[in-house]
C-alpha positions, 0 to 999 in steps of 0.5 A, spaced: 823 865 322 824 866 329 826 861 334 820 858 338 820 856 346 821 849 347 819 844 353 827 843 355 825 838 360 822 834 354 829 836 350 833 834 356 829 827 356 830 826 348 838 827 348 839 822 354 835 817 349 839 818 343 846 817 347 844 811 351 842 804 349 835 802 351 835 797 357 829 793 359 825 797 365 823 793 371 821 796 378 824 794 384 817 792 386 817 788 381 824 785 382 822 783 389 816 779 388 819 776 382 825 774 385 822 770 391 817 767 386 822 764 382 825 761 388 819 758 390 818 755 383 824 753 382 824 748 388 817 746 387 818 745 379 825 741 381 821 736 385 816 735 380 821 734 375 825 729 379 818 726 380 817 726 374 823 723 371 824 717 375 817 716 373 819 716 367 824 710 367 820 706 371 815 706 365 821 706 360 823 699 364 816 696 364 814 698 357 821 695 354 820 688 359 812 688 355 815 688 348 821 683 350 815 679 352 810 680 346 816 679 342 818 672 345 811 670 345 811 672 337 817 669 336 814 662 339 807 662 336 812 663 329 816 657 331 810 653 332 806 655 326 812 655 321 815 648 323 808 644 322 809 643 314 817 641 316 815 636 320 809 633 316 815 633 310 820 629 315 814 624 316 812 622 310 820 622 307 821 617 313 814 614 310 817 614 302 824 611 305 820 606 308 816 604 303 810 605 306 808 610 300 810 609 293 811 616 289 808 613 283 802 611 286 797 618 286 791 614 288 795 612 295 798 618 295 791 622 295 788 618 300 794 619 305 795 626 304 787 627 305 788 624 312 794 629 313 790 635 311 784 633 316 789 632 323 793 639 321 788 645 320 793 650 318 795 646 312 791 648 306 794 644 300 799 638 301 802 635 294 807 631 291 810 632 284 815 626 282 821 626 277 816 623 272 812 629 271 806 627 275 803 631 281 797 629 286 794 635 291 789 635 296 786 642 298 781 645 303 780 652 301 777 652 295 770 650 297 767 647 304 769 640 302 776 640 298 779 639 291 784 635 289 789 635 283 791 630 279 797 630 273 799 623 270 799 620 264 792 619 263 791 627 263 795 628 256 800 633 261 794 637 263 791 638 271 785 636 272 781 639 278 776 635 282 771 636 287 771 631 293 767 627 298 767 627 305 771 621 305 776 625 299 774 620 293 773 625 287 766 626 284 766 632 279 771 635 274 771 642 275 777 644 271 782 642 266 789 647 266 796 646 262 801 645 267 809 644 267 811 642 274 819 643 271 817 650 270 813 651 278 817 656 282 817 651 288 819 645 284 825 649 281 827 652 288 827 645 292 831 641 286 836 647 286 837 648 293 837 640 294 834 641 302 828 643 305 826 651 303 821 655 304 818 658 297 817 665 296 811 669 298 806 670 293 799 672 293 793 667 291 788 670 287 782 665 288 782 666 296 785 673 296 791 672 300 799 671 302 801 664 302 808 661 301 810 653 300 815 649 305 818 644 299 822 638 301 826 634 296 825 627 296 832 622 294 833 615 293 839 611 296 843 612 290 841 619 290 836 620 284 831 625 285 825 621 286 820 628 287 818 634 291 813 634 297 810 641 297 806 644 303 802 651 302 801 655 308 796 661 308 799 667 312 793 670 314 793 666 320 799 670 322 795 676 321 790 673 326 794 671 331 798 678 331 790 681 332 789 677 338 795 680 342 794 685 347 800 689 347 798 695 352 793 700 350 794 702 343 800 698 341 801 694 335 805 689 331 807 687 324 812 682 321 816 684 314 821 681 310 828 683 309 826 686 302 820 691 306 814 688 304 808 687 309 807 679 311 802 681 317 800 686 321 796 687 328 792 692 325 787 688 321 791 691 314 791 687 308 798 687 306 797 687 299 793 691 294 787 687 290 785 688 283 780 684 278 786 681 276 792 681 280 794 682 287 800 687 289 804 686 295 804 693 299 811 695 302 811 697 310 814 704 308 807 705 304 802 702 309 796 705 310 797 705 317 801 711 320 805 707 325 806 702 321 809 707 316 813 711 320 816 705 324 818 702 318 821 709 315 825 710 321 828 703 321 830 704 314 833 711 316 837 708 321 840 702 318 840 704 311 837 696 310 833 692 313 838 686 312 843 690 317 838 688 322 841 682 325 840 682 333 834 684 337 833 691 337 830 696 343 828 703 340 825 709 343 823 714 338 818 719 336 812 719 331 808 726 329 812 729 336 809 723 340 814 718 343 814 710 342 817 703 345 820 699 339 822 692 339 825 689 334 827 681 333 830 678 327 826 671 325 830 667 321 831 659 320 835 654 316 830 654 311 831 661 308 826 665 312 829 672 313 823 676 317 823 682 322 818 683 328 816 689 330 813 691 337 811 699 337 808 701 343 805 709 345 809 711 351 802 715 353 799 708 354 804 707 360 805 715 362 798 718 364 798 717 371 804 720 371 801 726 367 796 726 372 801 727 378 805 733 373 798 736 373 797 736 381 805 739 382 803 744 376 797 746 381 801 746 387 806 751 384 800 756 382 798 756 389 804 757 392 806 762 387 799 766 389 801 766 396 809 768 395 806 774 391 802 776 396 807 777 401 812 780 397 807 784 394 806 787 402 813 788 403 815 791 397 810 796 398 813 798 404 821 798 401 819 802 395 815 808 397 821 813 398 823 810 391 816 812 388 817 819 391 823 820 388 821 817 381 815 822 381 820 828 382 824 826 376 818 825 372 816 833 374 823 834 372 822 831 365 817 836 364 821 842 365 819 843 373 826 845 376 823 848 382 823 841 386 826 838 392 825 831 395 825 831 403 829 825 407 826 818 409 828 814 414 833 809 409 839 811 408 840 809 401 834 814 399 836 819 403 843 819 399 839 818 392 834 825 394 841 829 396 844 827 388 837 829 385 836 836 389 843 838 386 842 835 380 836 840 378 840 846 381 845 844 376 840 843 370 836 850 372 843 853 370 845 849 364 838 850 360 840 858 359 846 856 356 842 851 352 837 856 349 842 860 347 846 854 343 839 852 340 839 859 337 845 858 334 844 851 331 837 854 327 841 860 324 846 855 322 840 850 319 837 856 315 843 857 311 843 850 308 839 849 301 836 843 302 829 843 305 828 840 312 821 839 315 820 836 321 813 832 321 808 827 325 806 821 323 799 825 321 803 829 316 802 836 320 808 840 320 812 841 327 817 846 323 821 848 317 827 849 317 832 851 310 826 854 306 830 859 303 830 856 296 821 854 297 819 860 294 822 858 287 819 851 287 813 851 292 807 856 295 810 858 301 804 859 304 802 852 304 809 850 308 808 853 315 807 850 322 800 847 322 799 845 316 800 838 313 803 834 307 796 834 303 795 841 304 802 842 301 803 838 295 800 835 290 795 829 291 800 823 288 806 826 291 803 827 298 800 820 298 807 818 297 810 822 302 805 819 307 807 812 305 814 812 307 813 817 313 809 811 316 814 807 313 819 810 317 816 810 323 814 802 322 822 800 321 826 805 324 830 805 318 832 811 314 827 811 307 830 814 301 826 815 295 826 820 288 820 824 285 818 829 280 814 835 280 812 840 275 813 847 276 812 852 271 812 847 265 818 844 267 820 837 271 824 838 277 827 831 280 828 832 288 831 826 293 827 826 299 830 822 306 826 821 311 829 819 318 825 817 325 827 823 331 822 820 335 816 815 336 811 820 332 816 825 330 820 825 323 825 829 319 825 830 312 830 833 308 829 835 300 834 835 295 834 838 288 837 833 284 834 835 277 842 836 274 843 830 276 838 826 273 839 830 266 846 828 266 844 821 267 839 820 262 844 824 257 849 818 259 844 813 258 843 814 251 850 815 249 851 808 252 845 805 248 849 808 242 855 805 243 852 798 245 849 798 238 856 800 235 860 795 239 854 789 237 855 791 229 863 791 230 863 784 234 859 780 229 866 777 226 868 775 234 862 772 235 863 768 228 869 766 231 867 763 237 861 760 234 867 756 229 870 754 236 863 752 240 862 747 234 868 744 234 868 742 241 861 740 241 863 735 236 869 732 239 868 724 241 867 724 249 866 718 254 862 717 259 864 713 265 863 711 272 869 707 276 871 705 283 875 710 288 881 706 287 888 708 283 887 702 278 881 707 275 877 700 275 871 702 271 864 700 272 861 703 266 863 706 259 860 709 254 861 707 247 865 713 245 871 710 249 873 707 242 874 714 239 878 716 246 883 709 247 882 705 241 879 700 246 872 697 247 867 698 252 868 691 255 876 691 255 875 697 260 870 695 265 872 691 271 880 692 269 885 697 270 887 697 263 885 705 264 890 707 269 895 704 264 894 708 259 894 715 263 900 718 261 906 715 266 908 723 268 900 724 269 898 719 273 900 721 281 898 728 280 891 726 276 890 721 283 892 726 288 887 732 284 881 727 284 882 725 292 882 733 294 876 734 290 873 728 294 875 729 300 872 737 299 866 733 296 866 738 290 867 737 283 873 736 279 876 738 273 883 735 270 886 736 264 892 730 262 895 726 256 893 719 255 896 714 250 892 710 246 892 703 244 895 705 237 901 709 241 899 716 240 899 721 245 893 725 246 890 731 251 884 729 255 879 734 259 875 731 264 870 733 269 867 728 275 864 728 282 864 723 288 858 719 289 857 719 296 852 714 300 848 716 306 853 716 311 858 720 307 863 715 304 864 715 296 861 709 293 864 711 286 866 716 281 861 719 275 864 724 270 865 725 263 872 725 258 873 728 252 879 729 247 881 736 247 888 735 242 885 739 237 883 745 242 890 745 245 892 746 237 886 752 236 888 755 242 894 758 239 890 760 233 885 764 239 890 768 241 891 770 234 884 772 234 884 776 241 890 780 238 885 782 232 880 783 237 884 789 241 885 792 234 878 792 233 877 795 240 882 800 239 878 802 233 871 802 236 874 807 241 875 812 236 868 810 233 865 812 240 868 819 239 864 820 233 858 818 236 858 823 242 858 828 237 851 824 233 848 824 239 848 831 241 846 833 233 840 828 234 838 831 241 838 838 237 833 834 232 829 831 237 827 838 241 825 840 234 821 834 233 817 835 240 816 842 238 813 840 231 809 835 234 806 840 240 803 845 235 801 841 229 796 836 236 793 843 237 791 845 231 788 838 230 784 838 236 780 845 235 776 842 229 775 834 232 772 838 239 767 841 234 766 835 230 764 831 237 760 837 239 756 838 234 755 830 234 753 830 241 748 836 239 745 832 233 744 826 238 739 830 242 735 832 236 728 827 236 727 828 229 733 823 227 731 816 227 734 810 231 739 808 226 741 815 224 742 816 231 746 810 232 751 812 226 751 819 230 754 815 236 758 811 232 762 818 229 762 821 236 766 815 239 771 815 233 772 822 234 773 821 241 778 816 240 782 820 235 782 826 240 785 820 244 790 819 240 792 827 238 793 827 246 798 821 246 801 825 240 802 830 246 805 825 250 811 822 246 816 826 248 814 823 255 814 816 252 821 817 250 824 819 256 821 813 259 816 817 263 809 815 261 804 813 266 797 808 266 791 812 266 788 806 271 780 807 271 774 803 272 770 803 266 765 798 262 769 792 258 763 790 255 761 797 253 768 797 250 767 790 246 761 793 244 763 800 241 769 796 238 764 792 233 759 798 232 766 802 229 768 796 225 761 793 222 761 797 216 768 796 214 767 788 215 760 788 211 764 792 205 769 787 205 764 781 205 767 778 212 765 777 218 767 780 225 765 776 231 765 778 238 766 772 243 766 774 250 767 768 256 761 768 260 765 769 266 768 776 263 767 781 268 763 787 266 767 792 270 775 792 270 781 797 272 786 799 267 787 804 262 781 804 258 784 809 253 791 804 252 786 798 252 782 801 247 788 803 242 791 796 243 784 793 241 783 797 234 790 796 232 789 788 232 782 788 229 784 793 224 790 789 222 786 783 222 780 786 217 786 789 213 789 783 212 783 778 211 780 777 205 775 771 206 772 768 212 772 772 218 775 776 225 774 773 232 775 777 238 775 773 244 776 776 251 776 771 257 779 771 264 786 767 265 789 766 272 796 769 273 
């Protein structure tokens, strides 16, 4: 090919682009405008930011002050609400001590308690159980008037519940229930504590509320227990109080126990889940209110346990990218209460006005930017006018116009730049003559390269063909001309693949390498294609013939497969030896353990296998330093250092050491374990497994002997490999003869079969045949076409053996294929006296995309086997769609 005349300005531009690192491009005009605007924005923005920060600090102070005041209000209300029952108890105890009340006179106690119940409205139940097992209690929550409960010698050990009148006198017996005061939790708590305490919080199914009891044991002067006073309080009143508080605009509060269970909230959320038969309390971390749930989870993550919060905490944290103020107050008393009061206030409740000021500041900032941009633009236009002239001249130079000259201007700097540009234009004009000669020399060198090189555009059109001396042997040389396209010069599938990789290279900017095969004169040729980017819309395609390498790889792969089979047969004895050793190791006794991280190996848990290892039972090793004493004295320090190093690096450890059992026997132990760490990264304990490997140490020597025998077997395998190479060459000769035989035979069969298919098609068009006869002719025609497909598959056996089989994917009628199969096997199943049922799914699509021939062959094989081996019943073909 003769070299073409090129646009040398464009070549010079591309050469410079390839040699220099791309940098961001900014105009001087833009730079001047942006620099002034940035200064203005910085000044206005800094002022606005400082104003925002000062306002935010003030809001933080106000919010924390509000949280503190609300917290003090809640604390005062709780103190008042929860002190009432204990004040009543103190008054009742004093009355009993002075003899004004007799704990055995249940009638007097009932009337006394009824008066107190109507004085203190927050109390729902008041009662007493004496040491003789008697109990009397009054309640005002089950109905409008109230009830009284009595258990004494006359009730036969059962509690009787009566309705009462306005004066508290029993009227009607409501129910009788078995009752044992010694088994009541509030009675047991009071007796065990020996002082006034609170019972645990519990649900009341009858009122669907949470409640707790204040209990107070009563003793005689001699210290004998006379009875236990109790008052039941409904905690729903605490929730009502929290809801009455106004905490900012959208703030809220809640109370939880130290175990994380909700006591009350200001959101109206019910702190329990109720079914028909039970009430289950809710943890704060599982609350349906997102703020309550997120706040509890944050506190639990920060302190790891609610018990660690022992003082008031003021915290600022985020929930779903929104800031919140949090005040946490511990609430405790000397009677066993340990609650946490949390007040949560959104920062947005206080920051609304500040955000409005920020919006005004932003508007002023944009106004300043606009005015500055207009002023700077006018100044920049005046300064950059000479530079634009130079830029336009540079563009002309890049297009090949080397005759340009720039006139001087009134700026000193631009005059110097213009003189330099004029000098460069003269030098370039002299240099391009030499470049033309160099290009001709380079093209001559490229044409001597055996590989095919093509410069192409993104649409597949050819710009230039280089190194095309080998083209006539493979391709149509007329299709590889400048202006031709990939689709005109390559088969359709190869052209589509070539275009895919061209687009991939242009899209990623990376070298694309792939291989393909092409058939020329009945022979398969393999080529490696490399595609690299030359420009924005230009690539270089290099094609290299790799057919010899592919043939060598296939031969080597087949030899390796034969060698692997021989090695597998020869290593059966080795696998059997390894299986014996594995079985021996799996049956060794072992011990799982958990211990403290101390040098005494203080065990927290050990499995039953410890007896076989040490001779001691688990109870002997737990919470003792006995196991450390069993470790061989020479191994203790080394083992301890090895374990501590692994824990420090937070990785598992493995160790082998000696141990002296209870019987004085020295054993070899193998141990594997790791440190268990808490959320703070502190090691809590060590967990691991210890097994006896004494027998394994002895077996190791036997294994070394087996390895020696294995080396001898491998030497024999090397000799066998030489024999396999000779056998491979013989097999290749036989395979070639087989392929030739299959090709000849399939041709001889296909010719008469085509005649059969043709005659059946002609007979189907004959109107003298009945419908049943035509249907049978169509079955013969479809079976013949299937047999012809099988013969075609025989021709592809050589491709299958070479791993080159492909799927002929087409769109076809799946329902028609299934109906053809049913017609094909109809006579055969009738002859055997069985049924053939076609059961397609209602959602089965009629048309699918697949290899119809291979699908039909697979189904025929499956149905044929089913009919062949079924003597009774029938064969069912089900078809359905499954998502994968």
